[in-house]
N, C-alpha and C positions, 0 to 999 in steps of 0.2 A: 568260606574257605578256608582253609586250615591255613596253620602258618608258615611258613614257605624255608627253603632251605636255606643258610646263608651266603656271604657272598659266592658268586658263580664267575669265574676265570675261562673265559673264549679265546681259544686260539684264532689267528687273522689268515692262516693258507686256505687258498681258492683252487680247483685243478676238477677233471673231470671223473666224474666217480662212478665205480664198477659197484652194480647193486643187482639186487634180485630183482627177477622181473614180478609179474601179476604172479605166476606160477612160482614162483621163486627158486625156477631151476637154471634157466640162459641167462647168462651175464645182461646187463644195460648199461648204455650209458648216460650220463645224464652232464651237463655245459651250463656253463652260468650265460644267464639271459646279460644284455646288458643293460643299463637301467640311464635314462638321458633323463637328468633333472630338470626344474622350469628354468635355471641359467645355463642350462647347456652344457653342467657340467657333466662327467657319465660314472657310470659305478657298473663294478662286476657284483650282480644278485649272489649272494654269500652263501653257497649248498655245500659246506665243508668247514662255515668256521664255527668249529665244534667245542665244544669243553673240555678242554683238558683232561686225556685218560695215561693214569703211568700205569703202561701194561707191565711193567716190571714186577709191581706191585699185586697184580692180579691173578687168578688160578689162570695158567696158559689151557688147560682142560676146559674150563668152562668157556674162555675166548673160543680154542676151536671148536665149542660143539655148536655157538651159537656161528661160527663163519660156517661152517658145515651146512649148516639149515638155510644159511643164504645161498649156500651154493658157490660158494670162496672158498681156497683156504687161506689159515689164517695166516696173514702182515699186518703190520701196523693201519699201514695203507687201507686194506681192505675195512679192517676190521670199523675204521674212521668214514669207510664210504657207504656201508649196507645202508639198504633204503627197509626203513621199519613203517614205510605206511606212507604217503603223500610226500610231502617235503622234510621229512625227521629222516635225518642221515647220521647215522654214527652210533655206534653203542654209546658212548658218554653225553648226548644229546638224548638218545634215545630214555638214558636211565635219567635222566631229570623229567621226560617228557611224561614216562606211564605210569615212574613209580615213585617224583618227585626226591629224592634222590641222587649222589653221584654214584656211579656204577663200583666206588672202593667200598659202598654200604650197600649192596645187593645180597639179598639171602640165597640160599639155595635153591628158594621154590624160584625168585623173582630169576634167577639166570635162567633157572629154564624155560620162562614164560618169555623171556626174553629172545630165545629159540625158539620159541613158538610163534615168534611176532615176525623174526626173520625170515621164518621160514613161508606166512601165511600174511603178508600184512595187511591183504584188501580182510583180514577176515576183525581186525581188530580197528578200521578204518573209522567207523560210527564212534567210538573213546572219545574219538578225534573232533569230533564234530555235534558235539553235547548228545549226545546216546546214551543208555544205561553201561556206566564201566562194570566187567567182566569182573568178579571173585581177581585178587590178586592186583586188578591195578588201579593207582589210583586214579577218585571221581575228579581231581583240576587238573585230567588230562587236557581239555577242550581248552584251557587257560594258558596253558606254554604257550612260549612261544618259539615260536618253529624255526627263525629265524635268529640265534643270540643276540640280543647287546642289540637287536637294529629293529625296533618298534613297529618302525615305521613300516619297512621292509615287509615283515610282519603279516601286517594289515594288507599290506600292497598286494601281496601272493594271495591270501585268501580272498579279498576282491575281485583280482584276475579270474580265477577257477570257479568262484562260484557265476560269475557272470558268462565266462566259455559254458556249462554246461546249460544255462538256461539260454543262450545265444546256438550256440551248436548242436543241444541234446546228446553229448557229451555224456561220459561218465567224469565223475570227478577225479580216476587213477589217468584217463587220459587225458583230461586236461593237467595233471601234472606232465605226464610226458611229452606236452606240445611244449606246453611252459618250460620246460628244462631241455627242449632239442635244439640241435648245434644251431647260430646265429638269432635267436629270437630277441628279438629288441624293444626295452618298455618305454612309454614316454608318462612321464610323471610331474603331477605339479611341485612335488618336494622342491622344498626352499630353502637351500643347504645354509645363507647368513640366519636363515630362523634357526634351523635345525642348529645347528651351532650355538643358539644361543639359549637354547633351550638344554641342549647337554652340557655346555659350563655351568650353569645354573644345577641343575640336577648333579651335577658330580660332586659338588662342593658340599662337605656333609654343614657347613657352614649354612646354605641356604636355607635349612630347615630347621638348627637348632644351635645356636652356640655351647650347649651342655654336652654336647658332646657323648651321650648316652647308651641310650636307648630309640632308636628312629621309628617310627610307624613309615610309612609305607607311600607314596604318594603316585600322580602321575597326570600327566601333563598332551593335550589335545589341541592345535591350533589351527585354527581357517582362515582364509583368505574372504574377500566378501562376496568372490565368485562360486564360494561353496567349495572351494577347493582345500581338504588337510595338505598342509604346508609342514607341519610339523609334531612329533610327536615323543614323551618320553614311557617308559611304562615302570621305571620304579626304581626309588632315589639309592644314596649310599653305594650304589656299585651291583645290587639285587635286583637284574632284570628276567627272573627265570620266566615270569607269567607278564601276559601282555597288559595291565590293570590299565590301557588308556582303549585298548579296542576289544580285545576280548572278556573280560571283566566286567559285570554288570557290578553297579554300584547303586543303593539307595541313596536320594539327593536332597533329602530335607528340604527345607525353604525356598533352596533355590528352584522348587517346581512352581510356586507361584506367578511368576511374571508369566509364565509359559500357561499353567494351565487354568487359571480362576479368574487376573489382571485384564490380562489380554482378551479373553473372550466375554468378559463383563464391561472391558470399552467396547468391544463390536458391537457388540447386543444395546447397549446403550445403560448400561444396567448402572454405572458410574461413568461419571466423569475426571478429570484430572484435580480439582480438586470436591467433588463432590463430600457432604459429611458421609459419615459410618459409623457404626455402633461399634465400640470395642468393647461388650457387655459377653461374656462368657453364654454360650449358648447351653441348653441342657439337652445331653445324650439321652433318648427314650431310651424309656423301664428301667433308669437309675437316674437316684438322687442327685447324682456326681454333674457337674459340671465341667465341661470338655471343650477345647484343649486350654491351657494354660498357657499363655503369654509366657516368652522365655523368661522373663523378670521379672514374673510375678505384678507385675502394676498394668491396670486396668483405668485405662483414662473416658470412659465411657465415650461422648458424641466425637468423632477425629475426623481429618478431612485423610481421600485416601492416599495424598502425597506423603502425610506421616505414616499411616497404615503401614504404606509398602518399604518407607526406608529407615522403619522400627522395624521389620519385619513381625507385625504383631497377626499372631496367629488364629486370634479369635475373628478379626476380619475375615482372612485365608477362608476361616469354614464356613461364614454367612456368605461370604460370594460362592464357595463351591455347592452350597445349599440351595442359593438361590437358581444359580445353574441347572442343578443335577449334576449328578455323579457322570453319568453318562454322555452330556456334552462335553462335559470337561475331558473328558478320555477321547471321545471324537476328535475335537481338538487335536488332542495333543497327537493322535495318532494318524489321522488322515491330512491337519491341515500341517502338521509340522513332523512330517515322519517317522518320529518315533517305532521301532520294529519289536522293543522287547517289551512290552508292558501290555499284561494279561488284564481279559474281563474281571477279574475281583479288584482290578487297581479303578474300576467305575467307585468303590470303595472312598465315601466324602475325605474320610480322614488321609486318605494315600492321593487323593487330588490335589487336596489341601494342603497338607503338610507334606508330602514326597516319601510316607513310609511306603513304598511300594511290592511288589507281590516278589518278583526276581530283581527288578530296578533295570538301570541304562546305564550306557557307556558314554566316558565323558566324550567320544566325539560325536555321538549325537546329540549329546548337552549343547556342544557348544555351535554346531549346525542349526540346530534352533533358536539359539539366542542371535545367531547371526542376522535375523530378519529385523529386528529392531537398527542395526546399521545397514540395510541394504532396501529400505523404504516398502518394508514386508513382504520382500521376496525369498521365500525359498528355496532350497537346492539340497539333495541327499548329499552327505560328504565322498567328496570323491581323491581317489588314491593314486589314479592314472588314468587316462585318457585314451590310450590306443597301446594294442598291441599288436610287432609283427611278426614275421619267420623270415628263412634268410633268404626267399625269394620275395618279403616285400606283402604276400599276401595278411591280410587283416585276421586275426585269431581272436582278437578280444577289442573291444571300446565300449566307453565309457563316458556317452554324451552328455551333456551337463541337460537337464527339466527343469527347468525352472518354476513355478507355482506361486501365484500370489495370495502366500497364506491371510492376508488380513491388506486393507487399504496404507497406501501410502503415509495418510493424515492419522490416521492410527496408530503405525510405526513410529513416526515423530511422538507423540505424545507418550508413548509407552517409554522412547528414547528418553526424553525430557523427565518422565518419573524415574527414570534407575541412573541417569546423570544426578539429582539431586540426593540420591540413597549414597552417593559417592562426594557432591562436592559440599552437601552440607555440615555444618558441624555435628548434628547428631543421626548422621546417617551410621548404618555401624558396618559401612566397608570403606572409611575414609584411606585405610591402610595399602589401597591400591591408587590411590593420588601419585600422577607421575612427574617427577622435579619440572621437566619442561612447559607444565599448565598445559598441557594436550587435555583433551576430555575425555575422559573416563566413564563407563556406564558400567552397571555390574549391578549383582546381585550375590550376598552370601547361601549357603546353605550347613544348617548345623543338622546332624541326626544323633539321637542318645537312647539310653536304654532307660531300663523302668528308676531305675535309680535318678536320673536326669544327669549320668556325665556322660560327657562327646565319646562315640565312639565312629565316627566319620564327619568332616567337613569339607566343604566346598568353595569355593568364587569361581565365578566364569563373570568375563568382563571384555568390554570391547572398547577399540580403538575404532577413529575413523577407518583403520585398514586392515586388522586384525580382530578376532575374535578366540580366545582363546577359554579353556575348562580346564582347572585344578581341583583336582579330589585329593585329601591327605586321609587316609585311617590306619587298621592294620587288615594282614592278611582274613584273619580270621574272623573277622565281624563285631567282634568281642571285647576286644579290648581296648580299656578307656585312656582316650590322648590327653595329656598332660597338658593343661592349659598353661602351665608358667613354665614348660620348658619348650614348648612346641611352638614356630612361628605361622600364621596364620598362612591362608593360602593366598589371601588377597596380598602379602609379602612377597609370595613365591610367584604369582602375578605381575607382582611390579618387578620384580626382578629379572625375567624375561621380558618383559616389555622394555624396559631402559638401556637392552643388551641388544634391543630389537630394532633394523632399518626402518626410522617411522618418516615420513615427510608431511606428512597433513596429521593436524592440530585440531581441526576441529570438523563436525559433523555438520550435513549440508540441512540447514531446517525445511519443512517442507511449505511450497505455498499456501496450500490451503488450512492454514492451523495460523491461528492468530490469536497473540502473545494478551495479558491484561491481569492486573493487581487483581490479586484475593484476600481475603481476610482471612488470615491461618485459624481464626476459632471457628467459624461459622463454615468457612469454604464458599460464601458468595462473593459477587463483586463487589473489592474494596471503596470505602465512603471515606472522607474526611476524619468520623470517629474511630475507626477501626485501630485497635494497636500496635499492632503485627501484621504486615504483608508479607508476599511474593508474586514473585512471577508463577501463573498459571501457562496452560497452554490447552485450546480448545478448536475445535474445529470451526470451519468459517459462519459467521449464523447462530452457532450452540453457546453462545455465553452463558454461566449459569446467570439467577436472581441475584440480586443486591443483596449485599450483607442485612439480614432483617436485628440481628442482633445491638448494631451499632449506630445503624442508618436514623 
């Protein structure tokens, strides 16, 4: 994605809109649906929360031409309320969505194209949903937030419209018409206290850097343990033009490892909590070069699974992916964990082992997938709303919670403890996520680098006993390098959010079918009196490892 425009400001007015119909001639009235949050508080879905337009500084003839194309006369109110397709209202928002710039910066050709869109918004709808953008339209239109400054409502509306088309057989245009008709009510799991915590962190530049210079972007998605999305952040430092938490896909680096290789390897019996694995590089078939390299260029020979995970050893992840097969890894990600944007090309071993994906995934789906480690292996697709009703109480769309057992409860607890060691052990690389009140935290970092080894994307996905959150940091162009010395870690941003959240439960609940035993950190076998260093391991009942053969 290209670099986005600078800080954008939105007005907060809310009123019925006069906009073009499907044919672009007759007026059509849009009304703001009422949104009911999880705590009972209510909001008006902002359909006219627009990017500020200084009409006195714009060419009156161009403004008149756009309004005429929409079938209305030029007034500031009409210019702010023209429908440019789906839920893109007003010249200010349309300029950002379709061209990636303020209305004041539009060229003559772009003003003409804006009039064309106003006259026939249906002809441009495919540019908003991932289709090929026509000449003159920003290829990033699909990533733009349709509800400025509110990533959650933007994602919620898209989910509702998708479900309406699937459940009722209507078109997207008809679904938007129903959603914005008078008297509509939306019930949603949005948790205002968590959203406030996220907003507070993302509004403060010092949450990301104390240098106050150039800022990479960031996104955050928070779910509860029922699969509900309860808070989102689409960008930091005032720049939320694009919904980086929901609409934008990211490479996720090593944060893929627990999902794509460690969990399937555990469930298939290829590894246990303290199994011995090789940290030696494998050879890339057809070339004399070994791949992949560990991030620190250190290779320790035979090590335990728990040490490999908390040191994020690339070599071990690749060996496990090769043993499982790329197709099996991809199948588990798709079928078991609900990832919808993976392609067949992602069956490639480096993609599944290291997270260098063909298209990428959203942090929303990433958080939902990780939640299985905190809810006994049960997966639920991320949910932004529960029900939509019209003025008469008729259900327009419904999102029932569909759960499936992705892995056994015992295996989920073993993975939980592996990820807990990633945080609580002093040699884990995610210590920055430790909470000050001593609450248990589990999680995994992820880093994406370029050919020269410099970071371009950084992630952390972490769980408390009540919440799961994924944080991404990077640049919108996908290529710029993150300065490691100036920018705070995603784990630090995650911690800042969770320190502000309402949390009551401090520890995860153990699984009754998992037993503990001390193991030798050198061999991975059950510890004996001669073992110099031991840790507590977690194993399925009846599946303890053999006695340490090095020190016995």
